[in-house]
C-alpha positions in Angstrom: -159.3 51.1 186.9 -156.1 52.7 187.6 -155.6 56.5 187.6 -152.2 57.9 187.5 -151.9 61.8 187.9 -148.8 63.8 187.4 -148.9 67.1 188.8 -146.4 69.7 187.2 -145.5 73.2 187.7 -146.6 75.5 185.0 -143.3 77.4 184.0 -141.0 74.5 183.5 -143.3 70.9 183.5 -141.4 69.8 186.3 -143.0 66.9 188.2 -143.7 68.0 191.7 -146.2 65.0 192.9 -147.5 61.6 191.4 -150.2 59.4 192.4 -151.2 55.9 191.3 -154.5 54.6 192.3 -156.8 51.9 191.8 -156.6 48.6 190.2 -156.6 47.5 186.7 -159.2 44.8 187.0 -157.7 43.5 183.6 -157.4 39.9 184.9 -157.6 38.1 188.5 -155.2 39.3 191.2 -152.3 37.7 190.8 -152.4 37.4 187.2 -152.9 40.9 186.1 -150.2 41.7 184.0 -151.6 45.6 183.8 -151.5 46.0 187.5 -148.3 44.0 188.0 -146.5 46.5 185.1 -147.7 49.6 186.7 -146.6 48.8 190.0 -143.2 47.8 188.9 -142.9 50.8 186.9 -143.7 53.0 190.0 -142.3 51.2 192.9 -139.2 50.8 191.0 -138.9 54.3 189.8 -139.1 55.8 193.6 -136.6 52.9 194.3 -134.5 53.9 191.5 -134.6 57.6 193.0 -133.3 56.5 196.0 -130.3 54.6 194.7 -129.4 56.4 191.9 -130.3 60.1 193.0 -129.6 59.7 196.8 -133.0 60.9 197.4 -135.6 59.5 199.6 -138.7 60.4 198.2 -141.6 61.2 201.3 -144.0 58.1 199.3 -146.6 56.5 200.9 -148.2 53.1 199.7 -151.0 51.2 200.5 -153.1 48.4 198.6 -153.5 50.1 195.2 -152.1 53.6 196.0 -148.6 54.9 196.0 -147.9 58.6 196.1 -145.4 61.0 196.4 -144.5 64.9 196.7 -141.5 65.6 195.0 -138.9 67.7 196.9 -136.8 70.4 195.1 -133.3 69.6 195.9 -130.4 72.2 196.5 -128.1 69.6 194.5 -128.7 70.3 190.9 -127.5 67.2 189.6 -129.4 65.3 192.0 -132.2 67.1 191.0 -131.9 66.6 187.3 -131.3 63.0 187.9 -134.6 62.8 189.8 -136.6 64.5 187.2 -135.2 62.2 184.4 -136.5 59.6 186.1 -139.6 60.5 187.0 -140.0 61.5 183.3 -139.0 58.2 182.4 -141.5 56.7 184.9 -144.1 59.0 182.8 -143.1 57.7 179.4 -143.1 53.8 180.7 -146.8 54.4 182.5 -147.8 56.3 179.0 -146.9 53.4 177.0 -148.9 50.9 179.3 -151.9 53.6 179.4 -151.9 53.5 175.6 -151.9 49.6 175.2 -154.4 49.0 177.9 -156.4 52.4 178.1 -159.3 50.5 179.5 -157.5 49.8 182.5 -155.3 52.6 183.0 -155.5 56.3 182.7 -153.2 59.5 182.9 -153.9 62.8 183.8 -151.8 65.7 184.1 -152.7 69.0 186.0 -150.6 72.1 186.1 -149.7 74.4 189.0 
């Protein structure tokens, strides 16, 4: 199972970190559309933040694991773009979890 964790600030619900870990085991490796979808959305979002917001996230990635602590940016517009992209990732991953709930679970924590 893939577990996706979003950590948000209590005051404003800003995403301050996320982690994606595990394997869906929906199908054999190389044919697992759930794993591929989650990977495409999460890695694609990290790349989009770099390209569109100009922010290189401090992300760590290993086999079946991606995580990042999200910096607070001094540039308000870049920070807003980054948060919008992170919220977009949350929506897309939520859609995958809604369709494949036996293979993907999303958790949220407030700090």
